[in-house]
C-alpha positions in Angstrom: 114.3 98.5 93.2 112.1 101.3 94.7 113.4 103.6 97.3 111.7 103.2 100.8 109.9 106.5 100.3 108.6 105.5 96.8 107.6 102.0 98.1 105.7 103.6 101.0 103.9 106.0 98.7 103.0 103.1 96.4 101.6 101.0 99.3 99.6 104.0 100.5 98.1 104.5 97.1 97.3 100.8 96.8 95.2 101.1 100.0 92.9 103.7 98.6 90.3 103.5 95.9 91.4 104.5 92.5 88.3 106.6 92.2 89.4 108.6 95.3 92.9 109.0 93.9 91.4 110.4 90.7 89.3 112.9 92.6 92.4 114.0 94.6 94.4 114.3 91.3 91.9 117.0 90.2 93.5 119.4 92.5 96.6 119.5 90.2 94.6 121.0 87.3 95.4 124.7 87.0 92.4 125.8 84.9 89.4 126.2 87.2 86.8 125.1 84.7 88.7 121.9 83.9 89.4 121.3 87.6 85.6 121.7 88.4 84.7 119.4 85.6 87.2 116.9 86.9 85.8 117.1 90.4 82.2 116.8 89.1 83.1 113.7 87.1 85.1 111.9 89.7 82.8 112.7 92.7 79.9 111.6 90.5 81.7 108.3 89.8 82.5 107.9 93.6 78.8 108.5 94.4 77.6 106.0 91.8 80.2 103.4 93.0 79.1 103.9 96.7 75.4 103.5 95.7 76.3 100.1 94.0 78.4 99.0 97.1 81.6 99.1 95.1 83.2 101.7 97.3 82.7 102.3 101.0 83.6 105.6 102.6 83.8 105.4 106.4 85.0 107.7 109.1 87.1 106.8 112.2 84.0 106.6 114.4 82.4 104.0 112.1 85.6 101.9 112.1 85.7 102.1 115.9 82.1 100.9 116.1 82.8 98.1 113.7 85.9 97.0 115.6 83.9 97.1 118.9 81.1 95.0 117.5 83.6 92.5 116.2 85.6 92.4 119.5 86.6 88.8 120.3 87.0 87.7 116.7 90.4 87.6 115.0 90.4 90.3 112.4 92.8 90.5 109.5 95.4 93.3 109.6 94.0 95.4 106.9 93.4 99.1 106.6 89.6 98.6 106.6 89.7 97.8 110.3 92.2 100.6 111.2 95.3 98.4 111.3 97.1 98.5 114.6 96.2 102.1 115.4 92.7 101.5 116.8 93.1 98.4 118.8 90.4 97.7 121.3 91.6 95.8 124.4 88.3 95.6 126.2 84.6 96.3 126.1 82.1 97.0 128.8 78.5 96.0 128.1 75.5 94.4 129.6 74.5 90.7 129.7 71.2 90.1 127.9 70.9 86.4 128.1 72.4 83.3 129.8 72.4 79.6 129.1 74.6 76.7 129.9 76.2 73.9 127.7 76.1 70.2 128.4 79.2 70.6 130.7 77.4 73.4 132.7 79.7 76.1 131.2 78.1 79.4 130.8 77.1 80.8 127.5 76.0 84.5 127.6 74.8 87.0 125.1 75.6 90.7 125.5 73.9 93.9 124.3 74.4 94.0 120.5 74.1 90.2 120.1 77.6 89.0 120.7 77.7 85.5 122.2 80.5 84.3 124.5 81.2 80.8 125.8 83.0 80.0 129.0 86.3 78.1 128.7 87.3 76.1 131.8 85.4 75.0 134.8 85.5 78.0 137.1 82.1 78.4 138.8 80.8 81.9 138.5 77.6 82.8 140.4 75.3 85.8 140.5 75.4 86.6 136.8 72.0 87.3 135.3 70.6 89.5 132.5 71.3 93.1 133.3 74.7 92.3 134.9 77.5 94.6 133.6 80.5 92.7 132.1 83.9 93.9 131.0 85.6 91.6 128.5 89.3 92.0 128.2 91.9 90.6 126.0 94.2 88.0 127.7 97.2 86.0 126.6 97.3 83.8 123.5 94.1 85.2 121.9 91.9 84.4 124.8 89.6 86.8 126.8 88.5 87.3 130.4 84.9 88.2 131.3 84.8 90.2 134.5 81.2 90.4 135.8 80.3 93.3 138.1 79.5 91.9 141.6 80.9 88.5 140.7 84.2 86.9 139.6 85.8 86.5 136.2 86.2 83.6 133.8 88.1 82.9 130.6 85.8 83.1 127.5 85.8 82.9 123.8 83.5 84.6 121.4 81.3 82.2 119.4 78.9 84.6 117.6 
């Protein structure tokens, strides 16, 4: 059985690309010529893998933008989406389009293309393209859309 520290180290290593681990391992080589050759080889392999879409290297800002664009969808708890560290609990954006379903419930699109559908029968008036909306997480995986100058309603993301 692994100690908690070894298990944590193993899990951390499993989350990273083996190519990245190989590049990091180059630091341990004492001879500078061999170390440089190791870096050249592993960074070249990383670059080639990235160009073939086999490895993705992203920074925190890119992860945040991805999470923001996916706000409203249930995301798996994987390192790719920042785990629990970078949770987004609301977004503020602009309504770009409005329609209604057969039950007269609002369907609205926001800047960036996300589409939200009203849940429930609350009547909300005064919302039109250009209206600012803040969408917040609510209980049990639902969301509230709070429209500036109007009221709020429960919504779910459909696209």
